N, C-alpha and C positions, 0 to 999 in steps of 0.2 A: 418880395414876399419872404419874410423871415420872422421866426418866432423870437429870435434873440438879436441883440446888438451889443456893441461894446460900451454902452452907456451904463453908468453905475446904478441907474434906476431900474434896469432890467431885473426881473426876479423870476424864479421858477414858478411862483404862484401865478404870474400872468400867463405863462405858457400852459400851466395846468387849467386855468380858466378858459383859455382858447380851446383846448382839447375838449373840455366839458361842454362848452357852448356850441362847438361846431362839428364835432365828429359824432357818428352814430355810437350807440352803446356798444355794439359789436366791435367797431374800430378802436374805441377807447380801451376795451377789454383786451383786444389783440395786442395793442401796444404794451399794456400792463404785463401780459404774459411773456413778452420778449425782454423785459427789463433785466431780470435776474441773469438769464443765460448770456445776454450780451454785455452786462455790466454798464448799461446806459440808462438814462432816465427816459420817460415817455417823450419828453420834449426833444431830447437829442436824437431819438430814433425818428420821430416825425420830421425833424429838421432835415435829416439825411434823405428821407423819402421825398420830401418836397423838392430838395435840390435835384434829385434824380429825375423827378417828373418835370420840373421846369426846364431842365436841360433837354429833355426829349420832346418838348412841345414848343412850337413857335410862339413867339411873344403874342402874336395876333389871337392865338387860341385862348390864352389865360388872362390877357390884359383886361378883357371885358367882364371877367368873373370876379365875384367878391371872394375874399380870402378864405372864408369857410367852405365855399364851393370848390375852390382849388384844392384845399386840404382833403375834402371828402373824395374827390376824383382821384387825387394822388394816392390816397390810402387804398381805395378800391382797386386801382390798377396794380399797385404793388402787391397787395395780398393775392390777387389772382395770378400774377406772374410768378410769385415766389412762394406759393402756399406750401410746397413740399420742403422748403428750406427752413421753415420757421415752425414754432409751436402752434398748434391749433387752439381755438377757443372752444372748450367743451360747453355744450348747452347748459349744464348745471352751474356754470360760473356767471351766466347772464341773469340780471335781475328778473324776478318773477318766475324763476324756474326752481 
């Protein structure tokens, strides 16, 4: 499970598409809020979150899930565990608010 690889065909657009298609609005906004302070893209942050989640869960748990479900679960777990260490998502930054 990886958002990137070493192939020259990889682009940030594909990672951004994955984020837009698979994460909740809240999760995508949370990633966006962290970019500036961390000096990383949303894709880089998500990649690190996924690596941490996959290392902490046996292969049998995530091998049966589709990649979007793994990403959503990894984001949920990470935000809950580390909410005090990162910038929150103010309700006014979410669409429709």
